[in-house]
DSSP file (Angstrom, degrees, kcal/mol; ACC not computed):
  #  RESIDUE AA STRUCTURE BP1 BP2  ACC     N-H-->O    O-->H-N    N-H-->O    O-->H-N    TCO  KAPPA ALPHA  PHI   PSI    X-CA   Y-CA   Z-CA
    1    1 A M              0   0    0      0, 0.0     2,-0.0     0, 0.0     5,-0.0   0.000 360.0 360.0 360.0 132.9  -12.1    6.6  -33.3
    2    2 A S     >  -     0   0    0      1,-0.1     4,-1.8     4,-0.0     5,-0.1  -0.286 360.0-110.7 -76.1 164.2  -15.6    5.3  -32.7
    3    3 A F  H  > S+     0   0    0      1,-0.2     4,-1.3     2,-0.2     5,-0.2   0.910 118.1  49.9 -59.7 -45.2  -18.1    7.0  -30.3
    4    4 A L  H  > S+     0   0    0      1,-0.2     4,-3.3     2,-0.2     5,-0.5   0.886 108.9  52.0 -64.9 -38.8  -17.9    4.1  -27.8
    5    5 A N  H  > S+     0   0    0      1,-0.2     4,-1.9     2,-0.2    -1,-0.2   0.863 105.9  54.9 -65.5 -34.3  -14.1    4.2  -27.8
    6    6 A S  H  < S+     0   0    0     -4,-1.8    -1,-0.2     2,-0.2    -2,-0.2   0.829 117.8  35.9 -68.9 -28.8  -14.1    7.9  -27.1
    7    7 A I  H  < S+     0   0    0     -4,-1.3    -2,-0.2    -3,-0.2    -1,-0.2   0.921 134.5  21.1 -85.3 -50.4  -16.3    7.3  -24.0
    8    8 A F  H  < S-     0   0    0     -4,-3.3    -3,-0.2     1,-0.2    -2,-0.2   0.555  98.3-134.8-100.0  -9.9  -14.9    4.0  -22.7
    9    9 A G     <  -     0   0    0     -4,-1.9     2,-0.3    -5,-0.5    -1,-0.2  -0.227  17.9-112.5  80.6-178.2  -11.5    3.9  -24.2
   10   10 A N    >   -     0   0    0     -4,-0.1     3,-2.0    -2,-0.0    -5,-0.0  -0.865  33.5 -85.4-145.3 180.0  -10.0    0.8  -25.9
   11   11 A S  T 3  S+     0   0    0      1,-0.3    -2,-0.0    -2,-0.3     0, 0.0   0.668 124.2  57.9 -67.0 -15.4   -7.2   -1.6  -25.4
   12   12 A E  T 3  S+     0   0    0      2,-0.0    -1,-0.3     0, 0.0     2,-0.2   0.387  74.9 128.9 -93.7   4.0   -4.7    0.8  -27.0
   13   13 A N    <   -     0   0    0     -3,-2.0     3,-0.3     1,-0.2     0, 0.0  -0.409  37.1-173.2 -63.0 125.6   -5.4    3.5  -24.6
   14   14 A T        +     0   0    0     -2,-0.2    -1,-0.2     1,-0.2    -3,-0.0   0.297  65.5  88.7-102.7   8.1   -2.2    4.8  -23.1
   15   15 A D        +     0   0    0      2,-0.0    -1,-0.2     3,-0.0     3,-0.1   0.248  54.4 129.2 -90.3  13.6   -3.8    7.1  -20.6
   16   16 A T  S    S-     0   0    0     -3,-0.3     0, 0.0     1,-0.1     0, 0.0  -0.439  70.6 -98.8 -68.9 142.3   -4.0    4.5  -17.9
   17   17 A P        -     0   0    0      0, 0.0     2,-0.3     0, 0.0    -1,-0.1  -0.298  38.6-131.8 -61.5 142.7   -2.5    5.6  -14.5
   18   18 A K        -     0   0    0     47,-0.1     2,-0.7    -3,-0.1    -3,-0.0  -0.673  16.6-112.7 -96.8 154.5    1.0    4.5  -13.9
   19   19 A N        -     0   0    0     -2,-0.3    46,-0.1     1,-0.1    45,-0.1  -0.756  28.4-176.5 -86.1 117.0    2.2    2.9  -10.7
   20   20 A N        +     0   0    0     44,-1.2     2,-0.5    -2,-0.7    50,-0.2   0.342  52.8  97.2 -94.2   5.6    4.6    5.2   -9.0
   21   21 A V        -     0   0    0     47,-0.1     2,-1.4    48,-0.1    -2,-0.1  -0.823  64.5-147.0-106.2 131.8    5.5    2.8   -6.2
   22   22 A N        -     0   0    0     -2,-0.5    53,-0.5     2,-0.0     2,-0.1  -0.668  35.9-163.9 -89.2  80.0    8.5    0.6   -6.0
   23   23 A W  E     -a   75   0A   0     -2,-1.4     2,-0.5    51,-0.1    53,-0.2  -0.352  19.7-157.5 -69.9 142.2    6.7   -2.2   -4.1
   24   24 A T  E     -a   76   0A   0     51,-1.9    53,-2.3    -2,-0.1     2,-0.3  -0.994  27.5-128.9-109.6 122.7    8.4   -5.0   -2.3
   25   25 A E  E     -a   77   0A   0     -2,-0.5     2,-0.8    51,-0.2    53,-0.2  -0.544   8.4-139.4 -76.8 132.9    5.9   -7.8   -2.0
   26   26 A L        +     0   0    0     51,-3.1    53,-0.5    -2,-0.3     3,-0.1  -0.828  44.3 144.5 -88.3 113.1    5.4   -9.3    1.5
   27   27 A T        +     0   0    0     -2,-0.8     2,-0.3     1,-0.2    -1,-0.2   0.376  57.9  49.2-129.6  -1.1    5.1  -13.1    1.0
   28   28 A D  S >  S-     0   0    0      1,-0.1     3,-1.9    55,-0.0     4,-0.4  -0.994  70.2-134.5-145.8 133.8    6.9  -14.5    4.1
   29   29 A I  T >  S+     0   0    0     -2,-0.3     3,-1.9     1,-0.3     4,-0.4   0.828 104.4  68.6 -55.9 -32.9    6.4  -13.7    7.8
   30   30 A A  T >> S+     0   0    0      1,-0.3     3,-1.4     2,-0.2     4,-0.7   0.770  85.1  70.7 -60.0 -25.3   10.2  -13.6    8.1
   31   31 A Q  H <> S+     0   0    0     -3,-1.9     4,-2.2     1,-0.3    -1,-0.3   0.742  81.9  72.6 -64.0 -22.0   10.2  -10.4    6.0
   32   32 A L  H <> S+     0   0    0     -3,-1.9     4,-2.2    -4,-0.4    -1,-0.3   0.793  90.6  58.1 -65.5 -26.1    8.6   -8.6    8.9
   33   33 A S  H <> S+     0   0    0     -3,-1.4     4,-2.3    -4,-0.4    -1,-0.2   0.898 106.6  48.4 -65.6 -40.3   12.0   -8.8   10.7
   34   34 A D  H  X S+     0   0    0     -4,-0.7     4,-3.1     2,-0.2     5,-0.3   0.920 109.7  52.1 -63.0 -44.3   13.5   -6.9    7.7
   35   35 A V  H  X S+     0   0    0     -4,-2.2     4,-2.1     1,-0.2    74,-0.2   0.926 110.8  48.1 -57.7 -45.8   10.7   -4.3    7.9
   36   36 A T  H  < S+     0   0    0     -4,-2.2     4,-0.5     2,-0.2    73,-0.3   0.926 114.1  45.6 -61.6 -46.6   11.4   -3.8   11.6
   37   37 A T  H >< S+     0   0    0     -4,-2.3     3,-1.4     1,-0.2     4,-0.4   0.936 113.3  48.9 -63.4 -47.9   15.2   -3.4   11.0
   38   38 A I  H >X S+     0   0    0     -4,-3.1     4,-2.8     1,-0.3     3,-2.0   0.857  99.8  67.2 -60.5 -36.5   14.8   -1.1    8.0
   39   39 A S  T 3< S+     0   0    0     -4,-2.1    69,-2.9     1,-0.3    -1,-0.3   0.672  91.1  63.1 -63.7 -16.1   12.3    1.1   10.0
   40   40 A N  T <4 S+     0   0    0     -3,-1.4    -1,-0.3    -4,-0.5    -2,-0.2   0.715 117.7  26.8 -77.0 -20.9   15.2    2.1   12.3
   41   41 A E  T <4 S+     0   0    0     -3,-2.0    -2,-0.2    -4,-0.4    -1,-0.1   0.711 135.0  12.1-108.0 -31.8   17.0    3.8    9.4
   42   42 A K  S  < S-     0   0    0     -4,-2.8    -1,-0.4    64,-0.1    31,-0.1  -0.995  84.2 -98.6-151.2 138.2   14.2    4.7    7.0
   43   43 A P        -     0   0    0      0, 0.0    31,-2.2     0, 0.0     2,-0.4  -0.270  37.0-153.2 -59.3 147.7   10.4    4.8    7.3
   44   44 A V  E     -bC  74 106A   0     62,-2.4    62,-3.5    29,-0.2     2,-0.4  -0.976   5.7-160.4-124.5 136.6    8.5    1.8    6.0
   45   45 A V  E     -bC  75 105A   0     29,-2.8    31,-3.2    -2,-0.4     2,-0.5  -0.956   1.7-161.7-116.8 139.7    4.9    1.7    4.7
   46   46 A I  E     -bC  76 104A   0     58,-2.6    58,-2.4    -2,-0.4     2,-0.6  -0.981   2.2-160.9-117.8 126.9    2.8   -1.4    4.3
   47   47 A F  E     -bC  77 103A   0     29,-2.7    31,-2.9    -2,-0.5     2,-0.6  -0.939   6.8-158.0-107.1 114.8   -0.2   -1.4    2.1
   48   48 A K  E     -bC  78 102A   0     54,-3.1    54,-1.9    -2,-0.6     2,-0.4  -0.839  18.0-174.0 -94.1 120.7   -2.6   -4.3    3.0
   49   49 A H  E     -b   79   0A   0     29,-3.1    31,-2.1    -2,-0.6     2,-0.6  -0.943  23.0-148.8-124.9 133.8   -4.8   -5.0   -0.1
   50   50 A S    >   -     0   0    0     -2,-0.4     3,-1.5    29,-0.2     7,-0.2  -0.902   6.1-158.4 -98.6 118.2   -7.7   -7.4   -0.6
   51   51 A T  T 3  S+     0   0    0     -2,-0.6    -1,-0.1     1,-0.3    28,-0.0   0.574  91.9  57.6 -71.7  -7.9   -7.8   -8.6   -4.1
   52   52 A R  T 3  S+     0   0    0      1,-0.0     2,-0.5     5,-0.0    -1,-0.3   0.379  91.8  83.5 -99.1   2.4  -11.5   -9.4   -3.7
   53   53 A C    <>  -     0   0    0     -3,-1.5     4,-1.9     1,-0.1    -3,-0.1  -0.923  57.3-161.0-119.2 123.1  -12.6   -5.8   -2.8
   54   54 A S  H  > S+     0   0    0     -2,-0.5     4,-2.3     2,-0.2     5,-0.2   0.839  96.6  55.5 -69.3 -32.0  -13.3   -3.0   -5.2
   55   55 A I  H  > S+     0   0    0      2,-0.2     4,-2.6     1,-0.2    -1,-0.2   0.916 107.9  49.4 -64.5 -41.9  -12.8   -0.4   -2.5
   56   56 A S  H  > S+     0   0    0      1,-0.2     4,-2.5     2,-0.2    -2,-0.2   0.907 110.2  50.8 -61.9 -42.4   -9.4   -1.8   -1.8
   57   57 A R  H  X S+     0   0    0     -4,-1.9     4,-2.4     2,-0.2    -2,-0.2   0.909 111.4  47.6 -63.0 -42.8   -8.6   -1.7   -5.6
   58   58 A M  H  X S+     0   0    0     -4,-2.3     4,-2.3     2,-0.2     5,-0.2   0.917 112.3  49.2 -65.5 -42.6   -9.7    2.0   -5.8
   59   59 A A  H  X S+     0   0    0     -4,-2.6     4,-2.4     1,-0.2    -2,-0.2   0.906 111.9  49.8 -62.7 -41.3   -7.7    3.0   -2.8
   60   60 A L  H  X S+     0   0    0     -4,-2.5     4,-2.8     2,-0.2    -2,-0.2   0.940 111.3  47.2 -62.9 -48.4   -4.6    1.2   -4.1
   61   61 A K  H  X S+     0   0    0     -4,-2.4     4,-2.0     2,-0.2    -2,-0.2   0.908 113.5  48.0 -62.3 -42.8   -4.8    2.9   -7.6
   62   62 A Q  H  X S+     0   0    0     -4,-2.3     4,-1.8     2,-0.2    -1,-0.2   0.928 113.0  48.6 -63.1 -44.8   -5.4    6.3   -6.1
   63   63 A F  H  X S+     0   0    0     -4,-2.4     4,-1.8     1,-0.2    -2,-0.2   0.917 110.5  50.8 -61.0 -44.6   -2.4    5.8   -3.7
   64   64 A E  H  < S+     0   0    0     -4,-2.8   -44,-1.2     1,-0.2    -1,-0.2   0.855 109.3  51.4 -64.2 -35.0   -0.2    4.6   -6.5
   65   65 A R  H  < S+     0   0    0     -4,-2.0    -1,-0.2    -5,-0.2    -2,-0.2   0.886 117.6  37.6 -67.2 -38.4   -1.0    7.7   -8.6
   66   66 A E  H  < S+     0   0    0     -4,-1.8    -2,-0.2    -5,-0.1    -1,-0.2   0.668  89.2 111.4 -89.1 -18.3   -0.2   10.1   -5.9
   67   67 A F     <  +     0   0    0     -4,-1.8    56,-0.1    -5,-0.2     3,-0.0  -0.334  23.0 153.5 -66.5 131.3    2.8    8.4   -4.3
   68   68 A D        +     0   0    0     54,-0.2     3,-0.2    -2,-0.1    -1,-0.1  -0.064  43.1 100.0-144.9  38.1    6.1   10.2   -4.7
   69   69 A L    >>  +     0   0    0      1,-0.1     4,-2.8     2,-0.1     3,-1.2   0.086  33.3 122.9-113.7  22.0    8.1    9.0   -1.7
   70   70 A N  T 34 S+     0   0    0      1,-0.3    -1,-0.1   -50,-0.2     5,-0.1   0.823  81.8  45.5 -56.6 -32.1   10.3    6.2   -3.2
   71   71 A E  T 34 S+     0   0    0     -3,-0.2    -1,-0.3     1,-0.1    -2,-0.1   0.690 118.6  43.3 -81.5 -18.2   13.4    8.0   -2.1
   72   72 A T  T <4 S+     0   0    0     -3,-1.2     2,-0.3     1,-0.2    -2,-0.2   0.807 118.0  24.4 -99.2 -35.9   12.0    8.6    1.4
   73   73 A V     <  -     0   0    0     -4,-2.8     2,-0.5   -31,-0.1   -29,-0.2  -0.900  67.9-123.2-130.8 157.4   10.3    5.4    2.4
   74   74 A D  E     - b   0  44A   0    -31,-2.2   -29,-2.8    -2,-0.3     2,-0.5  -0.892  32.3-147.9 -96.2 132.9   10.4    1.7    1.6
   75   75 A A  E     -ab  23  45A   0    -53,-0.5   -51,-1.9    -2,-0.5     2,-0.4  -0.895  13.3-170.6-111.8 126.2    7.1    0.4    0.4
   76   76 A Y  E     -ab  24  46A   0    -31,-3.2   -29,-2.7    -2,-0.5     2,-0.4  -0.916   7.5-154.2-115.7 140.9    5.8   -3.1    1.1
   77   77 A F  E     -ab  25  47A   0    -53,-2.3   -51,-3.1    -2,-0.4     2,-0.5  -0.952   6.4-166.2-118.1 130.2    2.6   -4.6   -0.5
   78   78 A L  E     - b   0  48A   0    -31,-2.9   -29,-3.1    -2,-0.4     2,-1.1  -0.963  14.8-155.6-121.7 118.9    0.6   -7.4    1.1
   79   79 A D  E  >  - b   0  49A   0     -2,-0.5     4,-1.8   -53,-0.5     3,-0.3  -0.791  17.8-169.2 -81.9  98.8   -2.0   -9.4   -0.7
   80   80 A L  T  4 S+     0   0    0    -31,-2.1    -1,-0.2    -2,-1.1   -30,-0.2   0.688  78.0  61.2 -75.9 -15.2   -3.9  -10.3    2.4
   81   81 A I  T  4 S+     0   0    0    -32,-0.6     3,-0.5     1,-0.2    -1,-0.2   0.920 113.8  36.4 -69.3 -43.3   -6.1  -12.9    0.7
   82   82 A A  T  4 S+     0   0    0     -3,-0.3    -2,-0.2     1,-0.2    -1,-0.2   0.766 131.5  31.0 -77.5 -26.0   -3.0  -14.9   -0.2
   83   83 A H    >X  +     0   0    0     -4,-1.8     4,-1.7     1,-0.1     3,-0.6  -0.390  62.8 147.6-134.5  56.6   -1.1  -14.1    3.0
   84   84 A R  H 3> S+     0   0    0     -3,-0.5     4,-2.5     1,-0.2     5,-0.2   0.827  74.3  63.2 -61.9 -31.1   -3.6  -13.7    5.8
   85   85 A D  H 3> S+     0   0    0      1,-0.2     4,-1.9     2,-0.2    -1,-0.2   0.890 103.7  47.2 -61.0 -38.9   -1.1  -15.1    8.3
   86   86 A I  H <> S+     0   0    0     -3,-0.6     4,-2.5     2,-0.2    -1,-0.2   0.902 109.9  53.3 -68.7 -40.7    1.3  -12.2    7.5
   87   87 A S  H  X S+     0   0    0     -4,-1.7     4,-2.1     1,-0.2    -2,-0.2   0.917 109.3  48.6 -59.4 -43.7   -1.6   -9.7    8.0
   88   88 A N  H  X S+     0   0    0     -4,-2.5     4,-2.0     1,-0.2    -1,-0.2   0.891 110.9  50.5 -63.4 -39.7   -2.4  -11.2   11.4
   89   89 A E  H  X S+     0   0    0     -4,-1.9     4,-3.5     2,-0.2     5,-0.3   0.875 107.3  53.8 -67.4 -37.1    1.3  -11.0   12.4
   90   90 A I  H  X S+     0   0    0     -4,-2.5     4,-2.5     2,-0.2     6,-0.3   0.929 108.0  50.7 -60.5 -45.2    1.4   -7.4   11.3
   91   91 A A  H  X>S+     0   0    0     -4,-2.1     5,-1.3     1,-0.2     4,-0.5   0.917 117.3  39.7 -59.2 -44.1   -1.6   -6.6   13.6
   92   92 A D  H  <5S+     0   0    0     -4,-2.0     3,-0.5     3,-0.2    -2,-0.2   0.947 117.7  46.4 -70.0 -49.5    0.1   -8.4   16.5
   93   93 A K  H  <5S+     0   0    0     -4,-3.5    -2,-0.2     1,-0.2    -3,-0.2   0.871 124.6  30.4 -64.6 -39.7    3.7   -7.1   15.9
   94   94 A F  H  <5S-     0   0    0     -4,-2.5    17,-0.4    -5,-0.3    -1,-0.2   0.316 104.0-122.2-107.4   7.7    2.7   -3.5   15.3
   95   95 A N  T  <5 +     0   0    0     -4,-0.5     2,-0.4    -3,-0.5    -3,-0.2   0.908  62.2 139.9  54.5  50.3   -0.3   -3.3   17.6
   96   96 A V      < -     0   0    0     -5,-1.3     2,-0.3    -6,-0.3    -1,-0.2  -0.939  57.0-112.3-122.0 147.1   -2.8   -2.2   14.8
   97   97 A Y        -     0   0    0     -2,-0.4     2,-0.2     1,-0.1    -5,-0.0  -0.609  41.3-108.2 -75.2 133.2   -6.3   -3.4   14.3
   98   98 A H        +     0   0    0     -2,-0.3     2,-0.3   -10,-0.1    -1,-0.1  -0.446  52.0 156.0 -66.7 127.8   -6.7   -5.4   11.0
   99   99 A E        -     0   0    0     -2,-0.2     3,-0.1    16,-0.1   -51,-0.1  -0.947  35.0-109.8-142.6 165.5   -8.5   -3.6    8.3
  100  100 A S  S    S+     0   0    0      1,-0.3     2,-0.2    -2,-0.3   -51,-0.1  -0.941  99.7  24.1-151.5 127.2   -8.6   -3.8    4.5
  101  101 A P  S    S+     0   0    0      0, 0.0    16,-1.3     0, 0.0     2,-0.3   0.618  92.7 164.4 -71.5 159.3   -7.5   -1.8    2.6
  102  102 A Q  E     -CD  48 116A   0    -54,-1.9   -54,-3.1    14,-0.2     2,-0.5  -0.999  28.6-158.6-148.6 141.4   -5.0   -0.5    5.2
  103  103 A L  E     -CD  47 115A   0     12,-2.9    12,-2.4    -2,-0.3     2,-0.4  -0.989  14.4-173.9-121.7 126.8   -1.9    1.7    5.1
  104  104 A I  E     -CD  46 114A   0    -58,-2.4   -58,-2.6    -2,-0.5     2,-0.5  -0.982  11.4-155.9-125.5 128.6    0.6    1.5    8.0
  105  105 A L  E     -CD  45 113A   0      8,-3.1     7,-2.7    -2,-0.4     8,-1.2  -0.908  13.5-164.1-103.3 127.4    3.6    3.7    8.5
  106  106 A I  E     +CD  44 111A   0    -62,-3.5   -62,-2.4    -2,-0.5     2,-0.4  -0.952  13.2 169.9-118.7 127.2    6.4    2.2   10.6
  107  107 A K  E >  S- D   0 110A   0      3,-2.6     3,-2.0    -2,-0.5   -67,-0.2  -0.999  70.7  -3.6-132.8 137.0    9.2    4.2   12.1
  108  108 A N  T 3  S-     0   0    0    -69,-2.9   -68,-0.2    -2,-0.4    -1,-0.1   0.881 130.7 -54.7  48.6  45.3   11.7    2.9   14.7
  109  109 A E  T 3  S+     0   0    0    -73,-0.3     2,-0.4   -74,-0.2    -1,-0.3   0.555 118.8 101.0  71.2  12.2    9.9   -0.5   14.9
  110  110 A K  E <  S-D  107   0A   0     -3,-2.0    -3,-2.6   -71,-0.1     2,-0.6  -0.966  76.6-117.1-130.2 144.3    6.5    1.1   15.8
  111  111 A A  E     +D  106   0A   0    -17,-0.4    -5,-0.2    -2,-0.4     3,-0.1  -0.695  36.5 169.9 -74.9 119.1    3.4    1.8   13.8
  112  112 A V  E     +     0   0A   0     -7,-2.7     2,-0.3    -2,-0.6    -1,-0.2   0.494  65.3  29.7-110.1  -8.4    3.1    5.6   13.9
  113  113 A Y  E     +D  105   0A   0     -8,-1.2    -8,-3.1     2,-0.0     2,-0.4  -0.951  61.6 173.8-155.7 131.0    0.3    6.1   11.3
  114  114 A D  E     +D  104   0A   0     -2,-0.3     2,-0.3   -10,-0.2   -10,-0.2  -0.942   9.4 159.2-147.4 115.6   -2.5    3.7   10.4
  115  115 A V  E     -D  103   0A   0    -12,-2.4   -12,-2.9    -2,-0.4     2,-0.3  -0.917  13.8-165.4-135.1 161.1   -5.4    4.5    8.1
  116  116 A S  E >   -D  102   0A   0     -2,-0.3     3,-2.1   -14,-0.2   -14,-0.2  -0.931  48.8  -5.9-142.6 168.2   -7.9    2.5    6.0
  117  117 A H  G >  S-     0   0    0    -16,-1.3     3,-1.8    -2,-0.3    -2,-0.0  -0.169 127.8  -0.4  50.4-127.9  -10.4    2.8    3.2
  118  118 A S  G 3  S+     0   0    0      1,-0.3    -1,-0.3     3,-0.0    -3,-0.0   0.600 124.5  70.5 -71.7  -9.5  -11.0    6.4    2.0
  119  119 A D  G <   +     0   0    0     -3,-2.1     2,-0.5     2,-0.0    -1,-0.3   0.571  69.9 108.5 -81.3  -8.2   -8.5    7.8    4.5
  120  120 A I    <   +     0   0    0     -3,-1.8     2,-0.3    -4,-0.1   -58,-0.0  -0.592  44.8 158.4 -71.4 119.7   -5.6    6.3    2.6
  121  121 A D     >  -     0   0    0     -2,-0.5     4,-2.2     1,-0.1     5,-0.1  -0.943  40.1-154.4-152.2 118.6   -3.9    9.3    1.0
  122  122 A A  H  > S+     0   0    0     -2,-0.3     4,-1.8     1,-0.2   -54,-0.2   0.827  99.7  54.3 -65.0 -32.0   -0.3    9.5   -0.3
  123  123 A V  H  > S+     0   0    0      2,-0.2     4,-1.0     1,-0.2    -1,-0.2   0.925 109.9  46.3 -68.9 -43.8   -0.3   13.3    0.3
  124  124 A A  H  > S+     0   0    0      1,-0.2     4,-0.9     2,-0.2     3,-0.4   0.876 109.6  55.9 -64.8 -37.3   -1.3   12.9    3.9
  125  125 A L  H >X S+     0   0    0     -4,-2.2     4,-1.6     1,-0.2     3,-1.1   0.903 100.0  59.6 -59.4 -41.6    1.3   10.2    4.3
  126  126 A K  H 3< S+     0   0    0     -4,-1.8    -1,-0.2     1,-0.3    -2,-0.2   0.846 102.0  53.2 -57.4 -35.7    4.0   12.6    3.1
  127  127 A E  H 3< S+     0   0    0     -4,-1.0    -1,-0.3    -3,-0.4    -2,-0.2   0.768 109.8  48.8 -70.7 -25.1    3.2   14.9    6.0
  128  128 A K  H <<        0   0    0     -3,-1.1    -2,-0.2    -4,-0.9    -1,-0.2   0.709 360.0 360.0 -87.0 -23.3    3.7   12.0    8.5
  129  129 A V     <        0   0    0     -4,-1.6    -1,-0.2    -3,-0.1    -2,-0.1   0.492 360.0 360.0 -71.8 360.0    7.0   10.8    7.1
């Protein structure tokens, strides 16, 4: 292994963090009705992600590494650059201020936990569920 590969890794590096989240992609406003219905039976989390923002990318990767609630919550992922209309509807429907990145926990049709940027933390989310 070369010196540069030991520092920066290479394309064969298998130490990349794995995604622990079973995401359902939000791609249609109609899915928000499903989110609302599901939230009456099981907590739902929505991660709003900007594909143009390095802070959003870092928050997402950290959250995915720490997340271990697949059995406890349903997780939805929103690419807000591609679906800004859905992001706006989330803000209206759940009475949350739009931010990016943003994590919203919904229970019984209401947003009960809403954090953004460096406050996004899967361990803290676990305490709220």
